[in-house]
N, C-alpha and C positions, 0 to 999 in steps of 0.2 A: 583433638590435637591434630594440628595444621600439619601437613606435610606440602611443601610449597609444589606446585605442579600436579600435586595426585588430588589433592580435595580443595586447593587455595590458590589464585594466582598472586599471592601476597602473604606477607609474614606479619603476625602482630608487632614486632618490632618497625618494620615500614611503616604499619598504619600509626604507630604512636607516633613516628617522625611527621608524618603528613599531619595529623591531627593536633600537633602541637603548633603547627603555624596556620591552622583554619579557624575564621572566626564562626563562632558560632557550633560549637564542638561540645555542648553540657552533655548532649547525650551518649555520645563516646565516652565522656570522662568518669560518667557516672555509673556504667555499665561494668561488671566483673569481668575478669579475663576470660570467666569460661563463657560468658555472653558476647564478648567482644569476638572471640575464635568462632563462635556458632555465627555471628553476624557474616564476617568474612567470607566464611565457607559456604552459607546459603548466599550472599551477595556474587561470590564467584561462580555458583552453580547457575543461578540467576543469567549471568553473561554466558553461560555455556549453551543457553539456548538460541544464541543470535547466530545467523549465517555470515561467520567473519569471511575476509578474503582471504587468500592464500591455501595454504595446507598445511596439516602437522608437521612439524620438523621429523619426527618418529613417527611412523604410523601406529604405532602399538603403544604411545602415549596415552595415559588417562584423558588426559583433559586438551582442549583445542589449541594452547599454548604449552610452549611456545610454538612458532608458526612460520613459514616460509613466505616471505611475499619478493616473487623474485629472484633477486640475491642476496636480499635482506634476510635473516632470521632472528627471532626472539620474539619479545611482547611489548609492543608499543607502551609507552608511559601512560599514554592516555587511557588504556585498557586497566592499567593498575590505579589511577587516580579514579576510575568510574566503579572498580571494586570499593574503593573507601569511601564514594558517594553513595553508592547503594547500600553499604552496610550501615550508614549513619543513618540514612532514609528508613531502612527497616527498623534500628532502634527507634527512631522518633514517629514511626506512623505505620509499620509493618501488621499491626494487629488492630488497628481501628475500624470502626463500623465504615468511615468512608473509603479506607481501600479496599474493602470488600464488598462495597457497592459497587466499586469503579470495575473490580474485578469479574461481577457478575452482570455486568453491562448496564446497570441502572443508570440512568442520565440525570433524573432529578428525584427530590424526596421532598415532600410537603406533609406539616404536620400543623395544623390549624391554621396561622398566619406567617407561620416561619417554613420556609423553603432552601433546600441546597439542591443547585445546579452544578453538574460537573461536568467539566469542559473535555470535549474527546481530542486528547492528546497521544499522537500515536509515540509511545515509548517503546514498543517490542516487548511487554511484559516486564518492565523495570518501576520499579516506584519513583526512581529518583531525575526528574528530568535532566539535572546535570550528569547523571551518568550516562543517559542515552545521547546527549549531545557530543560527551568526551569519546563515543564509541561509534558515531554514526559515521563517520569517514574511513572507518575501518570494516564496513558492513558490505556484503555485497549489495547491489540495487538492482542488477538483473543477471543474464545469464547468456554467455558468449561459447557456442556450441564448438567454436575451434578451439578453445582454450579455457573451459570452465573453471578449471582451481583457482584462476588468477584474476579473473573480471571482477572489475569495480564497476562497470556502468557509467 
């Protein structure tokens, strides 16, 4: 069961609203409610591994968001959208042999005259390139020793 900001950044209702207007949403539509919730939780957990700008709004909160960015507090819409995009990527390709090969660092596979080459794309452990693009502006890109908590590089 989803508990916003405890195990997911978004609710199933928010996801339904997002996917109602998204082209190519068949993987989402075909999934059961239980699978959808697990995809949202897993996608949120994957985003938890990223090094975001700012600091947690409350030190004891279980997840990275909501966060403080200078005088602003909350969760950027782009981060919520990244959860949706990562969730559908998990549904579409999360258990594929190609995904597993990339995770293992395999660059190409050949079998007889057929071959597959994997492009090395920096996505910080996310399956969805769209999700990475959405969150990239909210990620730390360096370290400022004078103000390490909000540095963006």
